[in-house]
C-alpha positions in Angstrom: 0.0 0.0 0.0 1.6 3.2 -1.2 2.1 6.0 1.3 0.5 8.2 -1.4 -2.6 6.1 -2.1 -6.3 6.9 -2.1 -7.4 5.0 1.0 -6.4 4.6 4.6 -4.2 2.1 6.6 -7.3 1.3 8.7 -9.5 0.4 5.7 -6.7 -1.8 4.3 -6.5 -3.7 7.6 -10.2 -4.4 7.5 -9.7 -6.2 4.2 -6.5 -8.1 4.9 -4.2 -7.2 7.8 -1.4 -9.8 7.5 -0.9 -9.4 3.7 -0.9 -5.6 3.6 2.5 -4.0 3.5 2.5 -0.2 4.1 5.1 1.8 2.1 5.8 4.8 4.3 7.1 8.1 2.8 8.9 9.9 5.5 7.6 13.4 6.3 9.6 16.5 7.3 7.5 16.6 10.4 8.9 13.4 12.1 5.9 13.1 14.3 3.7 12.4 11.2 6.0 9.5 10.2 6.0 8.1 13.7 2.2 8.4 13.9 1.8 6.5 10.7 4.0 3.7 12.0 1.9 3.7 15.2 -1.3 3.4 13.0 0.3 0.5 11.1 1.0 -1.2 14.5 -2.5 -0.6 15.8 -4.0 -1.9 12.5 -1.9 -5.1 12.7 -0.4 -4.7 9.2 1.9 -7.4 7.9 5.0 -5.3 7.1 6.4 -1.8 7.0 8.3 -0.7 3.8 10.7 2.3 4.0 11.5 3.8 0.6 14.9 5.3 0.5 15.5 6.1 -3.2 13.7 9.5 -3.3 16.0 11.7 -1.2 15.0 14.8 -3.2 12.2 15.5 -5.6 13.5 14.6 -9.1 13.0 16.7 -12.2 10.6 14.6 -14.3 11.1 16.1 -17.7 8.3 14.0 -19.2 5.8 15.7 -16.8 7.1 19.1 -17.8 6.9 18.3 -21.5 3.3 17.1 -21.1 2.4 20.1 -18.8 1.3 17.6 -16.1 -0.4 19.1 -13.1 -2.6 17.6 -10.4 -4.4 20.9 -10.1 -7.6 21.1 -12.2 -7.4 24.8 -12.0 -4.5 24.7 -14.3 -6.3 23.3 -17.3 -4.7 23.5 -20.7 -6.2 23.1 -24.1 -4.4 19.7 -24.5 -5.8 18.4 -21.2 -9.4 19.5 -22.1 -9.1 17.8 -25.6 -7.7 14.7 -24.0 -10.5 14.5 -21.5 -13.1 15.0 -24.2 -11.5 12.1 -26.1 -12.0 9.8 -23.1 -15.6 10.5 -21.9 -15.9 7.4 -19.7 -12.7 8.1 -17.8 -13.7 11.8 -17.5 -17.2 10.9 -16.1 -15.7 8.5 -13.6 -13.1 11.1 -12.5 -15.6 14.0 -12.1 -18.7 12.2 -10.9 -17.7 9.0 -9.1 -14.0 9.2 -8.0 -12.6 12.7 -8.2 -8.9 13.6 -7.6 -6.7 11.3 -5.5 -7.4 12.3 -1.9 -4.3 10.8 -0.1 -6.6 9.8 2.8 -3.7 8.7 5.0 -2.5 12.2 5.1 -5.8 13.9 5.7 -5.5 13.8 9.5 -2.3 15.8 9.4 -3.3 18.5 6.8 -5.2 21.6 7.9 -8.8 20.9 8.9 -11.4 20.8 6.2 -8.8 20.5 3.5 -10.0 19.3 0.1 -8.2 16.7 -2.0 -6.0 19.3 -3.7 -5.0 21.0 -0.4 -4.1 17.6 1.1 -1.9 16.9 -1.9 -0.3 20.3 -1.6 0.4 19.5 2.1 1.9 16.2 1.2 4.2 17.9 -1.3 5.4 20.2 1.5 6.2 17.2 3.7 7.9 14.8 1.2 10.5 13.9 0.4 11.8 14.4 3.9 14.9 16.6 4.1 16.5 14.1 6.6 16.7 10.5 5.4 19.7 8.9 7.2 20.6 5.7 8.8 19.4 7.2 12.1 15.9 7.5 10.8 16.0 3.8 9.8 17.2 2.9 13.3 14.2 4.9 14.7 11.8 3.0 12.5 13.3 -0.3 13.7 12.7 0.7 17.3 9.1 1.9 16.6 8.1 -1.1 14.5 8.1 -4.6 15.9 7.0 -6.4 12.7 8.9 -7.1 9.5 10.8 -4.0 8.3 11.7 -3.8 4.7 13.9 -1.2 2.9 13.1 -0.4 -0.7 15.6 1.2 -3.1 18.9 -0.3 -2.2 21.4 -0.6 -5.1 24.8 -0.9 -3.5 26.2 -3.8 -1.4 27.6 -1.6 1.3 24.2 0.0 1.8 22.7 -3.5 2.0 25.2 -4.4 4.7 24.4 -1.3 6.7 20.7 -1.9 6.5 21.1 -5.5 7.5 23.2 -4.5 10.5 20.4 -2.2 11.6 18.1 -5.1 11.7 15.9 -4.9 8.6 14.1 -8.1 7.7 14.1 -7.6 3.9 15.6 -5.5 1.1 13.9 -4.6 -2.1 16.6 -4.0 -4.8 15.0 -1.3 -6.8 15.8 1.8 -8.8 12.2 3.1 -8.6 11.5 2.0 -12.1 14.1 4.4 -13.4 11.9 7.4 -12.5 14.2 9.1 -10.0 17.8 8.9 -11.2 18.1 8.0 -14.9 21.8 7.1 -14.6 21.2 4.7 -11.7 22.1 1.0 -12.4 19.3 -1.3 -13.2 18.2 -3.4 -10.3 18.8 -6.7 -12.2 22.5 -5.6 -12.6 22.8 -4.6 -8.9 21.2 -7.7 -7.5 24.0 -10.2 -7.7 26.5 -8.2 -5.7 23.9 -7.4 -3.0 23.0 -11.1 -2.9 26.6 -12.0 -2.4 27.0 -9.5 0.4 23.8 -10.1 2.5 21.8 -12.9 0.8 22.2 -15.3 3.7 21.3 -12.6 6.3 18.1 -11.1 5.0 15.3 -11.6 2.5 16.1 -10.1 -0.9 13.4 -9.0 -3.4 13.6 -7.5 -6.9 11.7 -4.6 -8.3 11.9 -2.4 -11.4 12.0 -3.5 -15.1 9.8 -6.5 -14.7 7.6 -6.6 -17.9 7.3 -10.3 -18.8 7.2 -13.7 -17.3 10.8 -14.3 -18.4 11.9 -11.3 -16.3 10.3 -12.9 -13.2 12.1 -16.2 -13.9 15.5 -14.4 -14.1 14.9 -12.6 -10.8 14.0 -15.9 -9.1 17.0 -17.6 -10.6 19.2 -14.9 -9.1 17.9 -15.6 -5.7 15.0 -13.2 -5.2 12.4 -14.4 -2.8 9.8 -12.1 -4.5 9.6 -10.2 -7.8 7.5 -7.1 -7.8 5.5 -5.8 -10.7 4.5 -2.1 -10.8 4.3 -0.4 -14.1 2.8 -3.4 -16.0 -0.1 -3.4 -13.4 -0.5 0.3 -13.9 -0.9 -0.2 -17.6 -3.6 -2.7 -16.9 -5.4 -0.3 -14.6 -5.3 2.4 -17.2 -6.7 0.1 -19.8 -9.4 -1.6 -17.8 -9.5 -0.6 -14.1 -9.5 -3.5 -11.7 -10.2 -6.0 -14.4 -7.3 -4.7 -16.4 -5.0 -5.2 -13.4 -6.2 -8.7 -13.0 -5.7 -9.4 -16.7 -2.1 -8.1 -16.3 -1.4 -10.7 -13.6 -3.0 -13.4 -15.8 -0.8 -12.5 -18.7 2.3 -12.6 -16.6 1.2 -15.9 -15.1 0.7 -17.5 -18.5 4.1 -16.2 -19.7 5.7 -17.6 -16.6 4.1 -21.0 -17.1 5.0 -21.1 -20.8 8.6 -20.2 -20.1 9.0 -22.8 -17.3 7.5 -25.4 -19.6 10.0 -24.5 -22.4 12.8 -24.8 -19.8 11.6 -28.2 -18.6 11.1 -26.8 -15.1 8.1 -28.2 -13.2 8.2 -26.1 -10.0 9.4 -22.6 -9.0 11.7 -24.1 -6.4 13.7 -25.8 -9.1 15.0 -22.4 -10.4 18.4 -21.2 -9.5 21.6 -19.8 -11.0 22.2 -23.0 -12.9 19.3 -22.0 -15.1 21.1 -18.9 -16.4 23.9 -18.9 -18.9 26.5 -16.2 -19.0 27.8 -15.5 -22.4 31.5 -14.8 -22.6 
């Protein structure tokens, strides 16, 4: 559950406590971050994920080029035309759903803030100006459940996080959306696995588009492989059904590739299934 999502920690817990992982975005006001962790504890969520690969707000040139803005008051002719070309989406947005409301942040924003004002408040709080190992140590003290760090790309950082007591590391470059010269997560994974693979649970994120990508991640030793952008494409195309169809497509690709390899179970995968070309 993203820290910038459209619902609350408490509602997620009512659906499924143990399988909900909350991805906390640290706030400049540390009491907000600590209160969110307290809410996760009270809700009985399964894990806390700390994202560390957005230390400052990046310059997303694609957004600038497309004149992207969350503020409907800044309508451009291009946005109006785009909305008119997608009447069903526009109807759902204006009538049924509206702008993302960042419900988890509503208690901390000024009273009676609307969705745009809550988002403005969120943007003043994140990314937090202080994101150091000391903050991670604080989260470890506050959170008794599984603690996972997302965004590690260097073995020394993985070692430091493991020494602090994290239970898992998600090797990720945030889908390449933050630092466009960062190494790919698949390239960074082997060195991190060699450094801490026997001390913590390693997971892989970023760049997963096909079933074969999932297989490669599992062969390298990832306990989980995360899919983000592909699922978003599914949501854009067909809402909840589109997301489900994305997972079905990946599952079919996974099964087909395993069959081509002669592998009958996921636990048979390993480095021996990969060939390094010299």
